[in-house]
N, CA and C of each residue as an Amber inpcrd file, in Angstrom:
protein
   408
  13.8980000  14.4300000   7.8180000  12.4830000  13.9570000   6.9700000
  11.0560000  13.9970000   7.4490000  10.0900000  14.8300000   6.6520000
   8.8180000  14.7240000   7.1820000   8.2730000  13.7680000   7.7790000
   7.5650000  14.2300000   8.3880000   6.3150000  12.9390000   9.1430000
   5.3880000  12.4770000   7.7830000   5.5380000  12.8230000   6.9450000
   4.7040000  12.0140000   5.6540000   5.7400000  11.4530000   5.1240000
   6.8940000  11.5360000   4.6710000   7.5970000  11.0680000   4.3370000
   8.0100000   9.6360000   5.3010000   8.2940000   9.6400000   6.4130000
   8.1020000   8.5630000   7.3980000   6.5550000   7.6370000   7.3660000
   5.7330000   8.2950000   7.3400000   4.9440000   7.3180000   6.6640000
   4.7450000   6.7780000   5.1010000   4.9810000   7.3590000   4.3210000
   5.2150000   6.7460000   3.1820000   6.0680000   5.7640000   3.4200000
   7.4430000   5.8290000   3.9520000   8.2680000   4.7230000   3.9240000
   7.9190000   3.7270000   4.4070000   6.9970000   4.0650000   5.9180000
   6.6100000   2.6130000   6.1600000   5.4570000   1.8800000   5.5960000
   4.6340000   2.7360000   5.0230000   3.5730000   1.7850000   3.6860000
   4.3070000   0.7490000   2.9310000   5.2590000   1.5350000   2.5370000
   6.1930000   0.6590000   1.5050000   6.5680000  -0.2660000   1.7200000
   7.2010000  -0.0950000   3.3080000   7.5580000  -1.3060000   3.7550000
   6.3170000  -2.8670000   3.7420000   5.0340000  -2.3570000   4.4110000
   4.4630000  -3.4920000   4.0330000   3.9510000  -3.4120000   3.0170000
   4.4250000  -3.3530000   1.6690000   4.2240000  -4.0130000   0.5720000
   4.6370000  -5.4550000   0.4810000   3.7500000  -6.4840000   0.5050000
   4.6300000  -7.8250000   0.7320000   4.5680000  -7.8950000  -1.0830000
   6.1740000  -8.9030000  -0.7130000   6.9120000  -9.7360000  -1.8010000
   5.9110000 -10.1890000  -2.3970000   5.9240000  -9.8260000  -4.1840000
   5.2530000 -10.0660000  -5.3900000   3.9370000  -9.2160000  -5.5650000
   4.1740000  -8.3700000  -4.6160000   2.9090000  -7.3040000  -4.5180000
   3.2230000  -6.1460000  -5.4100000   2.6210000  -5.1770000  -5.9080000
   3.0420000  -3.8850000  -6.0960000   2.2870000  -2.6190000  -5.6630000
   2.3040000  -1.1680000  -5.3990000   1.3330000  -0.8520000  -5.3310000
   1.8510000   0.4160000  -5.8290000   0.4240000   1.2440000  -6.3530000
   0.7500000   2.6480000  -7.2180000   1.4710000   3.5020000  -6.6690000
   1.7110000   4.9960000  -7.1700000   1.9770000   5.8880000  -6.0790000
   0.9540000   6.4730000  -5.4710000  -0.3680000   6.4970000  -6.5870000
  -1.4940000   7.3210000  -5.5920000  -2.0400000   6.0960000  -4.3740000
  -1.6810000   4.9090000  -4.6400000  -2.2420000   4.0300000  -3.3080000
  -1.3130000   4.3490000  -2.1910000   0.1090000   4.4300000  -2.2440000
   0.8060000   4.6990000  -1.2160000   0.1560000   6.1550000  -0.6720000
   0.4200000   7.3570000  -1.2890000   0.0600000   8.5280000  -0.6670000
  -1.5800000   8.4490000  -0.2920000  -2.6700000   7.7620000  -0.5860000
  -3.8270000   7.3790000   0.1880000  -3.7890000   6.5700000   0.9700000
  -2.7360000   5.5800000   1.2050000  -2.6360000   4.6390000   2.6260000
  -1.6180000   5.6640000   3.3790000  -0.9250000   6.0680000   2.8390000
  -0.8570000   7.3120000   3.9850000  -1.1990000   8.6850000   4.2340000
  -1.9930000   8.5900000   4.0320000  -2.8710000   9.8820000   4.2800000
  -3.1500000  11.2370000   3.7770000  -2.6380000  11.1700000   2.7090000
  -2.1340000  12.1850000   1.6490000  -3.4410000  11.7340000   0.1440000
  -4.2700000  11.4670000  -0.0480000  -4.7620000  10.9050000  -1.0490000
  -4.2520000  12.3450000  -2.5810000  -3.9480000  11.9820000  -3.4860000
  -3.4360000  13.4550000  -4.3130000  -2.5400000  13.1290000  -4.5420000
  -1.4940000  12.6730000  -3.7080000   0.0090000  13.1020000  -3.1770000
   0.8550000  12.9570000  -4.2930000   0.4330000  11.5520000  -5.2800000
   1.3860000  10.4720000  -5.7950000   2.4940000  11.1650000  -6.3900000
   2.7390000  12.1960000  -6.7070000   3.8490000  12.8120000  -7.6450000
   5.1250000  12.9860000  -5.8780000   4.6490000  13.8380000  -4.9040000
   5.6770000  13.2910000  -3.6520000   5.9570000  12.1740000  -3.1750000
   5.2030000  11.2470000  -3.7250000   5.5750000  10.1040000  -3.1870000
   6.5760000   9.6680000  -3.9890000   6.2200000   9.9560000  -5.4990000
   7.6470000   9.7840000  -6.1030000   8.7010000  10.6190000  -6.2130000
   8.8310000  11.5700000  -5.6180000   9.6390000  12.2350000  -5.1230000
  10.6910000  11.3260000  -4.0100000   9.5690000  10.9170000  -2.7880000
  10.0310000  10.7300000  -1.7030000  11.1000000   9.1440000  -2.1510000
  10.2420000   8.6070000  -3.3140000  10.6630000   7.0350000  -3.7350000
  12.2640000   7.8180000  -4.3700000  12.1620000   8.1500000  -4.9470000
  13.7200000   8.7110000  -6.3440000  15.0300000   9.1700000  -4.9580000
  14.8420000   9.7900000  -3.9300000  15.5530000  10.0130000  -2.9240000
  15.9060000   9.0610000  -1.9910000  15.3920000   7.6320000  -1.5940000
  15.0620000   7.0440000  -0.2860000  16.3430000   6.1190000  -1.1700000
  17.5310000   6.1330000  -0.2710000  18.6690000   4.9130000   0.0290000
  18.6620000   4.0500000   0.6530000  17.5250000   3.9920000   1.6350000
  17.5510000   2.8520000   2.3930000  17.3120000   1.6630000   2.1480000
  17.7190000   0.5400000   2.6640000  17.9800000  -0.7660000   1.5110000
  17.0010000  -1.4660000   2.5840000  16.0930000  -1.3130000   3.5820000
  15.0240000  -2.0440000   4.1340000  13.7620000  -1.2140000   3.7120000
  13.9650000  -0.5330000   2.2650000  12.2960000  -0.2120000   1.3330000
  12.1760000  -0.5740000   0.1140000  11.6100000  -0.9460000  -0.1360000
  11.6330000  -1.9020000  -0.8630000  10.7600000  -0.6860000  -2.2280000
  11.3950000  -0.1090000  -2.8630000  10.8580000   1.1410000  -3.5590000
  11.1390000   0.3000000  -5.1830000  10.9480000  -0.9030000  -5.5380000
  10.9500000  -1.4190000  -6.8170000   9.5470000  -1.3660000  -6.9280000
   8.4700000  -1.8430000  -5.4920000   7.6530000  -2.4080000  -5.7060000
   6.4070000  -1.4190000  -5.6600000   7.0380000   0.1320000  -5.4450000
   6.1060000   1.0440000  -6.3820000   6.1380000   1.6280000  -7.5880000
   5.2980000   1.8050000  -8.2510000   4.8570000   1.4070000  -9.5020000
   4.0380000   2.6710000 -10.2650000   4.1180000   3.3810000 -11.3810000
   3.1350000   3.8340000 -12.0180000   1.6980000   3.4550000 -12.1310000
   0.7180000   4.6940000 -12.0840000  -0.7300000   4.1130000 -12.7720000
  -0.8290000   2.8280000 -13.8510000  -2.1760000   2.2880000 -13.3490000
  -1.9600000   1.3720000 -14.6690000  -1.3120000   0.4050000 -15.1270000
   0.0070000   0.0380000 -13.7210000   0.8870000  -0.6860000 -14.0500000
   1.8850000  -0.5860000 -14.7280000   2.4980000   0.3300000 -15.0160000
   3.3580000   0.8920000 -16.0650000   4.6590000   0.8300000 -15.2470000
   5.8310000   1.1370000 -15.9010000   6.9740000   0.7620000 -14.0620000
   7.1390000   2.1200000 -13.6990000   7.0820000   3.4550000 -14.4530000
   7.4500000   4.2210000 -13.9040000   8.5960000   4.5570000 -13.9530000
   9.1400000   5.3610000 -13.1170000  10.3890000   5.5150000 -12.9410000
  11.8660000   4.6200000 -11.7840000  12.6230000   4.8910000 -11.7600000
  13.6670000   4.0770000 -10.3000000  14.6880000   4.5620000 -10.4590000
  14.5570000   5.6810000 -10.1350000  16.2580000   6.4050000 -10.4320000
  17.0600000   6.3730000 -11.2080000  15.9620000   5.9350000 -12.5690000
  16.5110000   6.1180000 -14.0480000  16.7700000   4.8640000 -14.5330000
  16.7430000   3.8970000 -13.4780000  17.4310000   2.1630000 -13.8160000
  16.4670000   1.4840000 -13.9940000  15.3990000   1.7460000 -15.0080000
  14.1200000   0.6790000 -15.3660000  14.1670000  -0.6950000 -15.2180000
  15.6690000  -1.0740000 -15.8090000  16.2440000  -2.6240000 -15.9350000
  16.4210000  -3.0750000 -15.1000000  16.9380000  -2.3820000 -13.7950000
  17.2540000  -2.6630000 -12.4620000  15.2340000  -3.2280000 -12.0520000
  14.5060000  -2.5110000 -12.3210000  13.6260000  -2.4130000 -11.4340000
  12.8810000  -3.6350000 -12.4390000  12.9920000  -3.6600000 -13.3920000
  12.1520000  -4.5160000 -13.7380000  12.8220000  -5.8840000 -13.6260000
  14.0150000  -6.2920000 -13.3040000  14.6170000  -7.4110000 -12.8700000
  14.3350000  -7.7980000 -11.3310000  14.1570000  -6.9740000 -10.5040000
  13.6910000  -6.8000000  -9.4010000  12.3550000  -7.4290000  -9.1550000
  11.5070000  -7.1930000  -9.9560000  10.3140000  -7.2120000 -10.0260000
  10.2470000  -8.6740000 -10.2350000  10.7720000  -9.1690000 -11.5360000
  10.8870000 -10.4830000 -12.5270000  11.5700000 -11.4320000 -11.1220000
  11.9290000 -11.4240000 -10.4270000  12.7360000 -12.3130000  -9.2600000
  11.7680000 -12.3860000  -8.2420000  10.9220000 -11.4430000  -7.8990000
   9.5430000 -11.4120000  -6.9260000   8.3900000 -12.6650000  -8.0480000
   8.5230000 -12.8150000  -9.0250000   7.4070000 -14.0020000  -9.8430000
   6.3510000 -13.2710000 -10.3400000   6.7850000 -11.3170000 -10.7620000
   6.1410000 -10.6000000 -11.3230000   6.1650000 -10.8100000 -12.7440000
   5.1670000 -11.2460000 -13.5340000   5.8570000 -11.0890000 -15.5940000
   5.4520000  -9.4890000 -15.7200000   6.5880000  -9.0050000 -16.2930000
   6.8070000  -7.7900000 -16.9020000   7.2310000  -7.3700000 -18.4770000
   6.5240000  -6.9940000 -18.9610000   6.5950000  -6.6590000 -20.5450000
   7.6520000  -5.9750000 -20.4230000   7.7480000  -4.5980000 -21.8270000
   9.0300000  -3.9850000 -21.8190000   8.2000000  -2.6850000 -20.4830000
   7.2820000  -2.0620000 -20.1240000   7.2110000  -1.4870000 -18.8960000
   6.0650000  -1.3370000 -18.3680000   5.2890000  -2.6980000 -18.3370000
   4.0200000  -2.6220000 -18.2560000   3.7800000  -4.0720000 -17.2510000
   3.1810000  -3.9920000 -16.1320000   3.4030000  -5.1200000 -15.5600000
   1.9460000  -5.8780000 -16.0500000   2.1240000  -7.3460000 -16.4870000
   1.1770000  -8.4080000 -16.6520000   0.3660000  -8.6010000 -15.5490000
  -1.2210000  -8.5590000 -15.9540000  -2.1670000  -9.1500000 -14.8560000
  -2.1710000  -8.4120000 -13.6740000  -1.8100000  -6.6350000 -14.0020000
  -1.5630000  -5.6230000 -13.0080000  -2.6710000  -5.9970000 -11.3280000
  -3.6100000  -6.0740000 -11.8970000  -4.5280000  -6.4120000 -10.4980000
  -4.5780000  -7.2440000  -9.5720000  -4.2000000  -8.2100000 -10.3400000
  -3.9820000  -9.7280000  -9.7880000  -2.2560000  -9.5360000  -9.0450000
  -1.6270000  -8.6090000  -9.2690000  -0.4340000  -8.3170000  -8.4690000
  -0.3710000  -6.9240000  -7.5750000  -1.7070000  -6.1710000  -7.4820000
  -1.6850000  -5.2530000  -6.7380000  -1.9510000  -5.0860000  -5.3190000
  -1.3490000  -4.5480000  -4.0740000  -1.9300000  -4.8480000  -3.2100000
  -2.1950000  -4.1720000  -2.7070000  -3.4940000  -4.4580000  -1.4310000
  -4.4420000  -3.9810000  -0.4370000  -3.6520000  -3.2970000   0.3320000
  -3.7400000  -2.0060000   0.2700000  -2.9280000  -1.1980000   1.2700000
  -3.9150000  -0.5180000   1.9830000  -3.6430000  -0.3290000   3.2830000
  -5.3090000   0.6880000   4.2570000  -4.0720000   1.9920000   4.7670000
  -4.6900000   2.6990000   5.2890000  -4.1290000   3.7360000   6.3900000
  -3.7540000   3.1760000   7.5600000  -4.2910000   2.2710000   7.9800000
  -3.5610000   1.3530000   9.2560000  -4.1590000   0.3440000   9.4630000
  -3.2370000  -0.8500000   9.6740000  -3.7520000  -1.8960000  10.2430000
  -5.0410000  -2.3750000  10.8710000  -6.0260000  -3.2520000  10.5920000
  -7.4870000  -3.4520000  11.0160000  -6.8870000  -3.3640000  12.1000000
  -8.4290000  -2.9050000  12.9690000  -8.6040000  -3.0880000  13.9410000
  -9.6730000  -4.5580000  14.0470000  -8.6760000  -5.6970000  15.3480000
  -8.9400000  -6.3820000  15.6390000  -9.8450000  -6.6390000  16.8800000
 -10.2920000  -5.4710000  17.7970000 -10.5200000  -4.8240000  19.2170000
 -11.8590000  -5.6920000  19.1240000 -12.6000000  -5.4070000  17.9970000
 -14.3740000  -5.8070000  18.2310000 -14.3380000  -7.0690000  17.7820000
 -13.8330000  -7.2660000  16.5700000 -14.2790000  -8.1740000  15.3190000
 -14.2140000  -9.4620000  16.5810000 -12.7090000  -9.8330000  17.1090000
 -12.6440000 -11.6650000  17.5970000 -13.7460000 -11.7020000  18.6760000
 -14.4510000 -11.3270000  19.0420000 -15.7080000 -11.2100000  20.2940000
 -16.7260000 -11.6140000  19.3140000 -17.0290000 -10.8420000  18.3590000
 -18.0430000 -11.3440000  17.3950000 -18.0250000 -12.5050000  16.5190000
 -16.8240000 -12.4370000  15.9000000 -16.3200000 -14.0150000  15.6500000
 -16.7790000 -15.1870000  16.6680000 -16.4300000 -14.8790000  17.7670000
 -16.7510000 -16.1720000  18.6660000 -17.9000000 -16.1950000  19.4660000
 -19.0370000 -15.1760000  19.2060000 -20.2070000 -15.6480000  19.6540000
 -20.1850000 -14.3640000  20.8570000 -19.0070000 -14.0580000  21.1610000
 -19.2640000 -13.0530000  22.5940000 -20.0760000 -11.9310000  22.7720000
 -19.8820000 -11.1140000  23.6720000 -20.5410000 -10.1300000  23.4570000
 -20.4830000  -9.1100000  22.4850000 -21.9110000  -8.7680000  22.2700000
 -21.7290000  -7.2720000  21.0280000 -21.3570000  -5.8900000  21.6640000
 -20.7600000  -5.4110000  20.5200000 -19.9530000  -3.9810000  20.8260000
 -21.4030000  -3.2230000  21.4000000 -20.7460000  -2.1930000  22.2980000
 -21.7670000  -1.4120000  22.6670000 -22.1290000  -0.3270000  21.5110000
 -23.3770000   0.8310000  22.0490000 -23.8370000   1.8370000  21.3020000
 -22.7650000   2.6050000  20.2730000 -22.0510000   2.9400000  21.3270000
 -21.1500000   4.0260000  20.9280000 -19.9280000   3.4840000  20.2010000
 -19.6570000   1.9500000  20.5060000 -18.5990000   1.3290000  19.4950000
 -19.2150000   1.3400000  18.2040000 -20.8490000   0.9520000  17.8390000
 -20.9860000   0.8810000  16.7350000 -21.3280000   1.9580000  15.6480000
 -21.6280000   2.9970000  16.8680000 -21.7040000   4.0090000  15.6120000
 -20.1510000   4.7440000  15.7120000 -19.1340000   4.3120000  15.9130000
 -17.8790000   4.7440000  15.6760000 -17.2260000   4.0680000  14.6050000
 -17.4800000   2.3810000  14.6660000 -17.2980000   1.8200000  13.3910000
 -17.7990000   2.1920000  12.3030000 -19.4330000   2.1410000  12.5510000
 -19.9000000   2.5520000  11.1030000 -19.6790000   4.0750000  10.3760000
 -19.2400000   4.8200000  11.4170000 -18.6880000   6.1150000  11.0970000
 -17.5920000   6.1000000  10.1420000 -16.6440000   5.1520000  10.6070000
 -15.2130000   5.4270000   9.9970000 -14.8240000   4.0540000   9.2100000
 -16.0610000   3.0190000   9.3730000 -15.6630000   1.8890000   8.5200000
 -16.8830000   1.7610000   7.0620000 -17.7310000   2.7230000   7.5340000
 -18.9110000   2.3820000   6.9780000 -19.6470000   0.9930000   7.1470000
 -19.7450000   0.3970000   8.0920000 -20.4700000  -1.0610000   8.1640000
 -21.1400000  -0.9690000   9.5290000 -21.8540000  -1.8400000   9.2700000
 -22.9830000  -1.6510000  10.3540000 -23.3310000  -3.3450000  11.0660000
 -23.4120000  -3.2490000  11.9660000 -23.4140000  -4.6070000  12.8390000
 -25.0400000  -4.8720000  12.7380000 -25.2130000  -5.9430000  12.9900000
 -26.8350000  -6.7220000  12.6770000 -26.7340000  -7.2000000  14.3330000
């Protein structure tokens, strides 16, 4: 299994119950924006029980494929409380998971939240560069 496949499976495992993500969302969180088709192929071939492949859907809330068994995918999503029309998720934006490529960094934030020391200039530059945020 490739490194990208492992990252995709890790991202899919992080999708919480009652939430869904598109193939494109998963590809971006796994580090390869635009590789939605590759994510679809990985999901199609995945046979691991601990990977909730049914939570990965096509763009705009469409169900997409699920190894050819859309009824099973629809049933699994409904069991998690997601309303599904014939082939589209109702209120898609409310059920869409917010995925990131890595867990949020908490190294500097707790100290700031508790009124602790401000981060160093080097740390501020690094966070501004990577997250697009600035500290005051």
